[in-house]
C-alpha positions in Angstrom: 25.3 -2.4 9.3 24.6 1.2 8.5 24.0 0.4 4.8 21.7 -2.5 5.8 19.8 -0.3 8.2 19.4 2.3 5.4 18.2 -0.3 3.0 15.7 -1.7 5.5 14.3 1.8 6.2 14.1 2.7 2.5 12.3 -0.5 1.6 9.9 -0.2 4.6 9.1 3.4 3.6 8.5 2.4 0.0 6.3 -0.6 0.8 4.2 1.4 3.2 3.8 4.1 0.6 1.9 1.5 -1.5 -1.0 1.9 1.0 -1.6 5.4 -0.6 -4.0 5.1 -3.6 -2.8 8.5 -4.8 0.7 7.2 -5.0 -0.4 4.0 -6.7 -2.2 6.1 -9.2 0.9 8.3 -9.8 3.0 5.1 -10.4 0.4 3.8 -12.9 0.0 7.1 -14.7 3.8 7.4 -15.1 4.0 3.8 -16.4 6.2 2.4 -13.6 4.2 -0.8 -13.7 5.2 -1.2 -17.4 8.9 -1.4 -16.4 9.9 -5.0 -15.9 12.6 -4.0 -13.4 10.1 -2.2 -11.3 7.8 -5.2 -11.4 10.7 -7.5 -10.4 11.4 -5.1 -7.5 7.8 -5.5 -6.3 8.2 -9.3 -6.4 11.4 -9.0 -4.4 9.6 -6.9 -1.8 7.1 -9.6 -1.1 9.3 -10.7 1.8 7.7 -7.8 3.8 4.5 -10.0 4.0 6.4 -12.5 6.2 7.6 -12.5 9.8 9.5 -10.7 11.3 9.3 -8.0 8.6 5.6 -7.5 8.7 5.8 -6.6 12.3 7.4 -3.3 11.3 4.4 -2.3 9.0 2.2 0.5 10.3 -0.2 0.6 7.4 -1.2 -3.0 6.7 -3.2 -2.1 3.6 0.2 -1.7 1.9 0.8 -5.5 2.0 -2.5 -6.1 0.2 -1.7 -3.4 -2.4 1.8 -5.0 -2.9 0.2 -8.3 -3.5 -2.3 -6.9 -6.0 0.4 -4.9 -7.8 2.4 -8.1 -8.3 -0.4 -10.6 -9.0 -3.3 -8.7 -10.6 -2.7 -7.1 -13.9 -6.3 -5.9 -14.1 -5.9 -4.0 -10.8 -2.7 -2.4 -12.1 -4.3 -1.4 -15.3 -7.3 0.1 -13.4 -4.9 2.2 -11.2 -4.5 4.5 -14.2 -8.1 5.6 -13.9 -8.9 8.4 -11.4 -12.3 6.9 -10.6 -10.7 3.6 -9.6 -8.2 5.4 -7.4 -11.1 7.1 -5.7 -12.9 3.8 -5.2 -9.9 2.3 -3.6 -9.5 5.3 -1.3 -13.2 5.1 -0.3 -12.9 1.4 0.4 -9.9 2.0 2.6 -11.7 4.7 4.5 -14.7 2.5 5.0 -12.4 -0.4 6.3 -10.7 2.0 8.7 -14.1 3.3 10.0 -15.4 -0.2 10.4 -12.3 -1.3 12.4 -12.6 1.8 14.5 -16.3 1.1 15.2 -15.2 -2.4 16.5 -12.9 -1.0 19.2 -10.0 0.6 17.3 -8.7 4.1 17.6 -11.3 6.1 19.6 -10.2 9.4 17.9 -11.6 8.0 14.7 -14.9 7.1 16.3 -15.1 10.5 17.9 -14.5 12.4 14.6 -16.7 10.9 11.8 -15.7 13.6 9.3 -11.9 13.1 9.7 
């Protein structure tokens, strides 16, 4: 039980870290995606996209990033480029602002610069 809880928490934390374009860029720059064992681990982690596991996800973008890291080699190759990382980050920011403007977190709407 304690080992299972630790594994659950570790995998959840890792999956959610995939929502961070800077972290994805770091992984790409350091050739993690070139390691077949790492790619297999990402395939294994696809279960987080299903119920009940996805209910524990706080940053839903991580699930899309996980999907892209497994199934889109062009996306993975582009992650090595700083300009692409910046584009992904800008798109995330725009999505969050759009969601906030449609009734999401009022603190985001109240602070357009943050």
